[in-house]
TORLO-56909 format. One record per residue (C-alpha): residue number from 1; x, y, z. Coordinates in nm, 2 decimals, always signed. Example, Ala and Ser with C-alpha at 12.3 -4.5 7.8 and 13.67 -1.06 7.14 Angstrom:
+-----+--------+--------+--------+
: num :      x :      y :      z :
+-----+--------+--------+--------+
:   1 :  +1.23 :  -0.45 :  +0.78 :
:   2 :  +1.37 :  -0.11 :  +0.71 :
+-----+--------+--------+--------+
END
This chain:
+-----+--------+--------+--------+
: num :      x :      y :      z :
+-----+--------+--------+--------+
:   1 :  +0.00 :  +0.00 :  +0.00 :
:   2 :  +0.14 :  +0.34 :  -0.09 :
:   3 :  +0.21 :  +0.58 :  +0.20 :
:   4 :  -0.02 :  +0.88 :  +0.26 :
:   5 :  +0.14 :  +1.19 :  +0.12 :
:   6 :  +0.14 :  +1.46 :  +0.40 :
:   7 :  +0.16 :  +1.83 :  +0.34 :
:   8 :  +0.24 :  +1.98 :  +0.67 :
:   9 :  +0.14 :  +2.35 :  +0.71 :
:  10 :  +0.31 :  +2.55 :  +0.99 :
:  11 :  +0.31 :  +2.91 :  +1.09 :
:  12 :  +0.33 :  +3.14 :  +1.39 :
:  13 :  +0.01 :  +3.34 :  +1.32 :
:  14 :  -0.28 :  +3.11 :  +1.37 :
:  15 :  -0.55 :  +3.30 :  +1.17 :
:  16 :  -0.33 :  +3.33 :  +0.86 :
:  17 :  -0.21 :  +2.97 :  +0.89 :
:  18 :  -0.56 :  +2.84 :  +0.93 :
:  19 :  -0.70 :  +3.05 :  +0.64 :
:  20 :  -0.42 :  +2.94 :  +0.41 :
:  21 :  -0.46 :  +2.57 :  +0.51 :
:  22 :  -0.83 :  +2.59 :  +0.43 :
:  23 :  -0.77 :  +2.75 :  +0.09 :
:  24 :  -0.50 :  +2.50 :  +0.01 :
:  25 :  -0.72 :  +2.21 :  +0.10 :
:  26 :  -1.00 :  +2.35 :  -0.11 :
:  27 :  -0.77 :  +2.40 :  -0.41 :
:  28 :  -0.61 :  +2.06 :  -0.39 :
:  29 :  -0.93 :  +1.87 :  -0.31 :
:  30 :  -0.78 :  +1.71 :  +0.00 :
:  31 :  -0.97 :  +1.69 :  +0.33 :
:  32 :  -0.79 :  +1.91 :  +0.58 :
:  33 :  -0.67 :  +1.78 :  +0.92 :
:  34 :  -0.69 :  +2.11 :  +1.11 :
:  35 :  -0.48 :  +2.23 :  +1.41 :
:  36 :  -0.79 :  +2.26 :  +1.62 :
:  37 :  -0.83 :  +1.88 :  +1.59 :
:  38 :  -0.47 :  +1.82 :  +1.71 :
:  39 :  -0.42 :  +2.09 :  +1.97 :
:  40 :  -0.59 :  +1.90 :  +2.25 :
:  41 :  -0.36 :  +1.61 :  +2.22 :
:  42 :  -0.05 :  +1.58 :  +2.43 :
:  43 :  +0.13 :  +1.45 :  +2.12 :
:  44 :  -0.01 :  +1.62 :  +1.81 :
:  45 :  +0.22 :  +1.45 :  +1.57 :
:  46 :  +0.12 :  +1.10 :  +1.70 :
:  47 :  -0.24 :  +1.21 :  +1.66 :
:  48 :  -0.17 :  +1.28 :  +1.29 :
:  49 :  -0.04 :  +0.93 :  +1.25 :
:  50 :  -0.35 :  +0.79 :  +1.42 :
:  51 :  -0.60 :  +0.99 :  +1.22 :
:  52 :  -0.43 :  +1.00 :  +0.87 :
:  53 :  -0.54 :  +0.65 :  +0.76 :
:  54 :  -0.91 :  +0.76 :  +0.80 :
:  55 :  -0.85 :  +0.99 :  +0.51 :
:  56 :  -0.79 :  +0.69 :  +0.28 :
:  57 :  -0.48 :  +0.52 :  +0.15 :
:  58 :  -0.26 :  +0.72 :  -0.09 :
:  59 :  -0.46 :  +1.04 :  -0.01 :
:  60 :  -0.28 :  +1.37 :  -0.03 :
:  61 :  -0.35 :  +1.50 :  +0.32 :
:  62 :  -0.30 :  +1.86 :  +0.42 :
:  63 :  -0.23 :  +1.89 :  +0.79 :
:  64 :  -0.23 :  +2.22 :  +0.98 :
:  65 :  +0.00 :  +2.18 :  +1.27 :
:  66 :  -0.03 :  +2.37 :  +1.60 :
:  67 :  +0.21 :  +2.67 :  +1.64 :
:  68 :  +0.42 :  +2.49 :  +1.91 :
:  69 :  +0.52 :  +2.20 :  +1.69 :
:  70 :  +0.88 :  +2.20 :  +1.59 :
:  71 :  +0.95 :  +2.15 :  +1.22 :
:  72 :  +1.24 :  +1.91 :  +1.30 :
:  73 :  +1.00 :  +1.70 :  +1.51 :
:  74 :  +0.76 :  +1.67 :  +1.22 :
:  75 :  +1.03 :  +1.58 :  +0.98 :
:  76 :  +1.18 :  +1.32 :  +1.21 :
:  77 :  +0.85 :  +1.15 :  +1.31 :
:  78 :  +0.71 :  +1.13 :  +0.96 :
:  79 :  +1.04 :  +1.00 :  +0.83 :
:  80 :  +1.04 :  +0.74 :  +1.10 :
:  81 :  +0.69 :  +0.63 :  +0.99 :
:  82 :  +0.77 :  +0.65 :  +0.62 :
:  83 :  +0.60 :  +0.32 :  +0.54 :
:  84 :  +0.26 :  +0.46 :  +0.62 :
:  85 :  +0.32 :  +0.84 :  +0.59 :
:  86 :  +0.55 :  +1.04 :  +0.37 :
:  87 :  +0.62 :  +1.41 :  +0.42 :
:  88 :  +0.61 :  +1.56 :  +0.07 :
:  89 :  +0.58 :  +1.93 :  +0.17 :
:  90 :  +0.65 :  +2.14 :  +0.47 :
:  91 :  +0.49 :  +2.48 :  +0.41 :
:  92 :  +0.56 :  +2.77 :  +0.65 :
:  93 :  +0.30 :  +3.05 :  +0.63 :
:  94 :  +0.46 :  +3.38 :  +0.71 :
:  95 :  +0.28 :  +3.71 :  +0.79 :
:  96 :  +0.50 :  +3.94 :  +0.59 :
:  97 :  +0.37 :  +4.25 :  +0.77 :
:  98 :  +0.48 :  +4.12 :  +1.11 :
:  99 :  +0.78 :  +3.90 :  +1.03 :
: 100 :  +1.04 :  +4.13 :  +1.18 :
: 101 :  +0.83 :  +4.20 :  +1.48 :
: 102 :  +0.76 :  +3.83 :  +1.54 :
: 103 :  +1.14 :  +3.76 :  +1.52 :
: 104 :  +1.20 :  +4.02 :  +1.79 :
: 105 :  +0.96 :  +3.86 :  +2.04 :
: 106 :  +1.11 :  +3.73 :  +2.35 :
: 107 :  +0.83 :  +3.53 :  +2.50 :
: 108 :  +0.83 :  +3.15 :  +2.54 :
: 109 :  +0.57 :  +2.88 :  +2.47 :
: 110 :  +0.53 :  +2.59 :  +2.71 :
: 111 :  +0.60 :  +2.26 :  +2.54 :
: 112 :  +0.36 :  +1.97 :  +2.57 :
: 113 :  +0.40 :  +1.83 :  +2.92 :
: 114 :  +0.48 :  +2.17 :  +3.07 :
: 115 :  +0.84 :  +2.10 :  +3.18 :
: 116 :  +1.02 :  +2.27 :  +2.88 :
: 117 :  +0.98 :  +2.60 :  +2.71 :
: 118 :  +1.08 :  +2.72 :  +2.36 :
: 119 :  +1.11 :  +3.08 :  +2.24 :
: 120 :  +0.83 :  +3.17 :  +2.00 :
: 121 :  +1.07 :  +3.35 :  +1.77 :
: 122 :  +1.29 :  +3.04 :  +1.75 :
: 123 :  +1.00 :  +2.83 :  +1.66 :
: 124 :  +0.91 :  +3.06 :  +1.37 :
: 125 :  +1.26 :  +3.09 :  +1.23 :
: 126 :  +1.33 :  +2.71 :  +1.25 :
: 127 :  +0.99 :  +2.65 :  +1.08 :
: 128 :  +1.12 :  +2.87 :  +0.80 :
: 129 :  +1.46 :  +2.71 :  +0.79 :
: 130 :  +1.33 :  +2.36 :  +0.74 :
: 131 :  +1.04 :  +2.44 :  +0.51 :
: 132 :  +1.03 :  +2.31 :  +0.16 :
: 133 :  +0.81 :  +2.61 :  +0.08 :
: 134 :  +0.76 :  +2.96 :  +0.25 :
: 135 :  +0.44 :  +3.13 :  +0.17 :
: 136 :  +0.40 :  +3.50 :  +0.24 :
: 137 :  +0.06 :  +3.65 :  +0.32 :
: 138 :  -0.04 :  +4.01 :  +0.39 :
: 139 :  +0.23 :  +4.14 :  +0.16 :
: 140 :  +0.01 :  +4.34 :  -0.08 :
: 141 :  +0.05 :  +4.68 :  +0.09 :
: 142 :  +0.42 :  +4.66 :  +0.15 :
: 143 :  +0.67 :  +4.87 :  -0.05 :
: 144 :  +0.85 :  +4.67 :  -0.31 :
: 145 :  +1.19 :  +4.74 :  -0.17 :
: 146 :  +1.09 :  +4.62 :  +0.18 :
: 147 :  +0.92 :  +4.31 :  +0.04 :
: 148 :  +1.23 :  +4.23 :  -0.16 :
: 149 :  +1.45 :  +4.25 :  +0.15 :
: 150 :  +1.21 :  +4.03 :  +0.35 :
: 151 :  +1.21 :  +3.76 :  +0.07 :
: 152 :  +1.59 :  +3.78 :  +0.05 :
: 153 :  +1.60 :  +3.73 :  +0.43 :
: 154 :  +1.38 :  +3.43 :  +0.40 :
: 155 :  +1.61 :  +3.28 :  +0.14 :
: 156 :  +1.91 :  +3.35 :  +0.35 :
: 157 :  +1.74 :  +3.17 :  +0.64 :
: 158 :  +1.62 :  +2.88 :  +0.41 :
: 159 :  +1.82 :  +2.87 :  +0.08 :
: 160 :  +1.65 :  +2.55 :  -0.03 :
: 161 :  +1.29 :  +2.67 :  +0.03 :
: 162 :  +1.07 :  +2.77 :  -0.26 :
: 163 :  +0.92 :  +3.12 :  -0.19 :
: 164 :  +0.57 :  +3.22 :  -0.29 :
: 165 :  +0.35 :  +3.53 :  -0.25 :
: 166 :  +0.00 :  +3.40 :  -0.16 :
: 167 :  -0.26 :  +3.52 :  -0.41 :
: 168 :  -0.54 :  +3.38 :  -0.62 :
: 169 :  -0.42 :  +3.11 :  -0.86 :
: 170 :  -0.15 :  +3.00 :  -0.62 :
: 171 :  +0.00 :  +2.67 :  -0.74 :
: 172 :  +0.17 :  +2.39 :  -0.55 :
: 173 :  +0.55 :  +2.36 :  -0.59 :
: 174 :  +0.71 :  +2.03 :  -0.69 :
: 175 :  +0.79 :  +1.80 :  -0.40 :
: 176 :  +1.14 :  +1.81 :  -0.27 :
: 177 :  +1.36 :  +1.52 :  -0.37 :
: 178 :  +1.45 :  +1.43 :  -0.01 :
: 179 :  +1.28 :  +1.49 :  +0.32 :
: 180 :  +1.44 :  +1.31 :  +0.62 :
: 181 :  +1.53 :  +1.37 :  +0.98 :
: 182 :  +1.89 :  +1.44 :  +0.87 :
: 183 :  +1.82 :  +1.79 :  +0.74 :
: 184 :  +2.08 :  +2.05 :  +0.64 :
: 185 :  +1.84 :  +2.30 :  +0.48 :
: 186 :  +1.91 :  +2.59 :  +0.72 :
: 187 :  +2.10 :  +2.88 :  +0.59 :
: 188 :  +2.34 :  +2.90 :  +0.89 :
: 189 :  +2.45 :  +2.54 :  +0.82 :
: 190 :  +2.53 :  +2.63 :  +0.46 :
: 191 :  +2.73 :  +2.93 :  +0.58 :
: 192 :  +2.94 :  +2.72 :  +0.81 :
: 193 :  +2.99 :  +2.46 :  +0.54 :
: 194 :  +3.08 :  +2.73 :  +0.29 :
: 195 :  +2.80 :  +2.61 :  +0.06 :
: 196 :  +2.58 :  +2.92 :  +0.10 :
: 197 :  +2.43 :  +3.03 :  -0.23 :
: 198 :  +2.08 :  +3.18 :  -0.19 :
: 199 :  +1.87 :  +3.24 :  -0.50 :
: 200 :  +1.73 :  +3.57 :  -0.38 :
: 201 :  +1.96 :  +3.85 :  -0.26 :
: 202 :  +1.92 :  +4.21 :  -0.15 :
: 203 :  +2.19 :  +4.47 :  -0.07 :
: 204 :  +2.04 :  +4.51 :  +0.29 :
: 205 :  +2.06 :  +4.13 :  +0.37 :
: 206 :  +2.39 :  +3.97 :  +0.47 :
: 207 :  +2.52 :  +3.63 :  +0.58 :
: 208 :  +2.87 :  +3.58 :  +0.70 :
: 209 :  +3.09 :  +3.33 :  +0.89 :
: 210 :  +3.28 :  +3.43 :  +1.20 :
: 211 :  +3.56 :  +3.22 :  +1.34 :
: 212 :  +3.81 :  +3.27 :  +1.62 :
: 213 :  +4.06 :  +3.02 :  +1.77 :
: 214 :  +4.03 :  +3.13 :  +2.13 :
: 215 :  +3.75 :  +3.08 :  +2.39 :
: 216 :  +3.53 :  +3.37 :  +2.48 :
: 217 :  +3.54 :  +3.56 :  +2.81 :
: 218 :  +3.18 :  +3.50 :  +2.94 :
: 219 :  +3.14 :  +3.85 :  +3.10 :
: 220 :  +3.26 :  +4.04 :  +2.79 :
: 221 :  +3.04 :  +3.81 :  +2.57 :
: 222 :  +2.73 :  +3.90 :  +2.77 :
: 223 :  +2.81 :  +4.27 :  +2.73 :
: 224 :  +2.83 :  +4.23 :  +2.36 :
: 225 :  +2.51 :  +4.03 :  +2.34 :
: 226 :  +2.29 :  +4.24 :  +2.57 :
: 227 :  +2.43 :  +4.59 :  +2.52 :
: 228 :  +2.55 :  +4.60 :  +2.16 :
: 229 :  +2.39 :  +4.32 :  +1.94 :
: 230 :  +2.04 :  +4.32 :  +2.09 :
: 231 :  +2.00 :  +4.71 :  +2.08 :
: 232 :  +2.10 :  +4.70 :  +1.71 :
: 233 :  +2.44 :  +4.86 :  +1.72 :
: 234 :  +2.55 :  +4.64 :  +1.43 :
: 235 :  +2.22 :  +4.63 :  +1.25 :
: 236 :  +1.95 :  +4.37 :  +1.29 :
: 237 :  +2.10 :  +4.03 :  +1.37 :
: 238 :  +1.80 :  +3.80 :  +1.28 :
: 239 :  +1.98 :  +3.47 :  +1.32 :
: 240 :  +2.31 :  +3.34 :  +1.44 :
: 241 :  +2.41 :  +2.99 :  +1.52 :
: 242 :  +2.70 :  +2.75 :  +1.54 :
: 243 :  +2.96 :  +2.65 :  +1.79 :
: 244 :  +3.15 :  +2.83 :  +2.06 :
: 245 :  +3.35 :  +2.78 :  +2.38 :
: 246 :  +3.32 :  +2.98 :  +2.70 :
: 247 :  +3.66 :  +3.01 :  +2.87 :
: 248 :  +3.50 :  +2.94 :  +3.21 :
: 249 :  +3.37 :  +2.61 :  +3.07 :
: 250 :  +3.65 :  +2.55 :  +2.82 :
: 251 :  +3.63 :  +2.17 :  +2.83 :
: 252 :  +3.29 :  +2.17 :  +2.67 :
: 253 :  +3.18 :  +2.28 :  +2.32 :
: 254 :  +2.85 :  +2.47 :  +2.33 :
: 255 :  +2.59 :  +2.51 :  +2.06 :
: 256 :  +2.51 :  +2.88 :  +1.99 :
: 257 :  +2.15 :  +2.93 :  +1.90 :
: 258 :  +2.02 :  +3.29 :  +1.86 :
: 259 :  +1.71 :  +3.44 :  +1.71 :
: 260 :  +1.64 :  +3.81 :  +1.75 :
: 261 :  +1.64 :  +3.89 :  +2.12 :
: 262 :  +1.67 :  +3.53 :  +2.24 :
: 263 :  +2.00 :  +3.33 :  +2.27 :
: 264 :  +2.09 :  +3.00 :  +2.43 :
: 265 :  +2.42 :  +2.83 :  +2.48 :
: 266 :  +2.39 :  +2.46 :  +2.54 :
: 267 :  +2.66 :  +2.19 :  +2.58 :
: 268 :  +2.68 :  +1.97 :  +2.28 :
: 269 :  +3.02 :  +1.79 :  +2.34 :
: 270 :  +3.17 :  +1.59 :  +2.63 :
: 271 :  +3.45 :  +1.73 :  +2.83 :
: 272 :  +3.81 :  +1.70 :  +2.72 :
: 273 :  +4.13 :  +1.71 :  +2.91 :
: 274 :  +4.25 :  +2.06 :  +3.03 :
: 275 :  +4.57 :  +1.99 :  +2.83 :
: 276 :  +4.38 :  +1.87 :  +2.53 :
: 277 :  +4.41 :  +2.02 :  +2.19 :
: 278 :  +4.04 :  +2.10 :  +2.17 :
: 279 :  +4.09 :  +2.39 :  +2.42 :
: 280 :  +4.24 :  +2.59 :  +2.13 :
: 281 :  +3.92 :  +2.56 :  +1.93 :
: 282 :  +3.70 :  +2.87 :  +1.98 :
: 283 :  +3.41 :  +2.99 :  +1.77 :
: 284 :  +3.26 :  +2.89 :  +1.44 :
: 285 :  +2.94 :  +3.10 :  +1.39 :
: 286 :  +2.71 :  +3.20 :  +1.11 :
: 287 :  +2.53 :  +3.54 :  +1.12 :
: 288 :  +2.23 :  +3.64 :  +0.91 :
: 289 :  +2.07 :  +3.98 :  +0.93 :
: 290 :  +1.96 :  +4.31 :  +0.78 :
: 291 :  +2.18 :  +4.62 :  +0.75 :
: 292 :  +2.47 :  +4.44 :  +0.93 :
: 293 :  +2.79 :  +4.61 :  +1.01 :
: 294 :  +3.00 :  +4.30 :  +0.97 :
: 295 :  +3.33 :  +4.47 :  +1.05 :
: 296 :  +3.19 :  +4.62 :  +1.37 :
: 297 :  +3.03 :  +4.29 :  +1.48 :
: 298 :  +3.35 :  +4.10 :  +1.40 :
: 299 :  +3.56 :  +4.35 :  +1.61 :
: 300 :  +3.32 :  +4.33 :  +1.90 :
: 301 :  +3.34 :  +3.95 :  +1.90 :
: 302 :  +3.71 :  +3.95 :  +1.87 :
: 303 :  +3.73 :  +4.18 :  +2.18 :
: 304 :  +3.52 :  +3.92 :  +2.37 :
: 305 :  +3.78 :  +3.65 :  +2.31 :
: 306 :  +4.06 :  +3.59 :  +2.55 :
: 307 :  +4.35 :  +3.84 :  +2.53 :
: 308 :  +4.71 :  +3.71 :  +2.50 :
: 309 :  +4.76 :  +3.75 :  +2.88 :
: 310 :  +4.43 :  +3.58 :  +2.97 :
: 311 :  +4.50 :  +3.29 :  +2.73 :
: 312 :  +4.85 :  +3.24 :  +2.87 :
: 313 :  +4.71 :  +3.23 :  +3.22 :
: 314 :  +4.55 :  +2.89 :  +3.14 :
: 315 :  +4.22 :  +2.71 :  +3.22 :
: 316 :  +4.27 :  +2.73 :  +3.60 :
: 317 :  +4.24 :  +3.11 :  +3.58 :
: 318 :  +3.96 :  +3.10 :  +3.32 :
: 319 :  +3.74 :  +2.91 :  +3.56 :
: 320 :  +3.76 :  +3.20 :  +3.80 :
: 321 :  +3.60 :  +3.44 :  +3.55 :
: 322 :  +3.26 :  +3.58 :  +3.64 :
: 323 :  +3.01 :  +3.38 :  +3.43 :
: 324 :  +2.66 :  +3.52 :  +3.40 :
: 325 :  +2.52 :  +3.24 :  +3.18 :
: 326 :  +2.28 :  +2.98 :  +3.32 :
: 327 :  +2.44 :  +2.66 :  +3.46 :
: 328 :  +2.44 :  +2.37 :  +3.22 :
: 329 :  +2.26 :  +2.06 :  +3.33 :
: 330 :  +2.42 :  +1.72 :  +3.30 :
: 331 :  +2.24 :  +1.45 :  +3.10 :
: 332 :  +2.10 :  +1.29 :  +3.42 :
: 333 :  +1.96 :  +1.62 :  +3.54 :
: 334 :  +1.76 :  +1.70 :  +3.23 :
: 335 :  +1.37 :  +1.66 :  +3.25 :
: 336 :  +1.24 :  +1.33 :  +3.13 :
+-----+--------+--------+--------+
END
């Protein structure tokens, strides 16, 4: 039996997402599985798996997912269930008029179960990054130059996504060749891999890679983040991500995950010996934004890295630095 073809529809703005999902369902002739049907479940994606067969084998099923569902979770679960379900499209509906405002939100959404929270802005950006298609709504009244910059920004965040302006006569894009849990669609990954080549560009939109061989002084880094990057001294940093090392925790590589006004540094590597070669590895970060002063941002980050004297003092001294970042939990301390 052929698997059911799933078109997952995501988006931060519920009314716009719902309206698009209904119109898409009407145009394609598929019965819509709406977010309202899934929101009451503790596991909305498992609910999709349970309900999808009722729409008939080999049906092309549009599924509107609740706003708190991560795109990566949808990709991973549908890939794991590929014998029954196949994710053929992941469409992210973006309210063009409010995109930059939404990216700058600093509120959090409680994840199912209530023990974990995720930043609303991060959900939106990662939905865009992993989408096979980004559909802009509420764009008609925007100035052409501003719309062009927004679309270029979307393609910098998601170079592999197809972009569409929603209007009458909207047509479905061809299915992506591959959709699996091992996704590398995000623009920041392409920047780090030096494979970044977005189709749409704009003079105001920039992506660049920042590297430095020394760990970061945690106090100076916080000053750069809170008092220089967030207020916009170097332009609007929409997205930055990659890998870094805090001098006060120099035995552990951290994942740097930043959207708008929200940043998290989380351990992603096990500890190494204080004498180990890995202590010399510092930062490898991708930055994407609007009106960026790349030279100024680079200089600010360079100044947050250890000086010659600090580096020579060694890890014993680094551990004494004031460290304002939240404590990292060990694996056995994490919820669940």
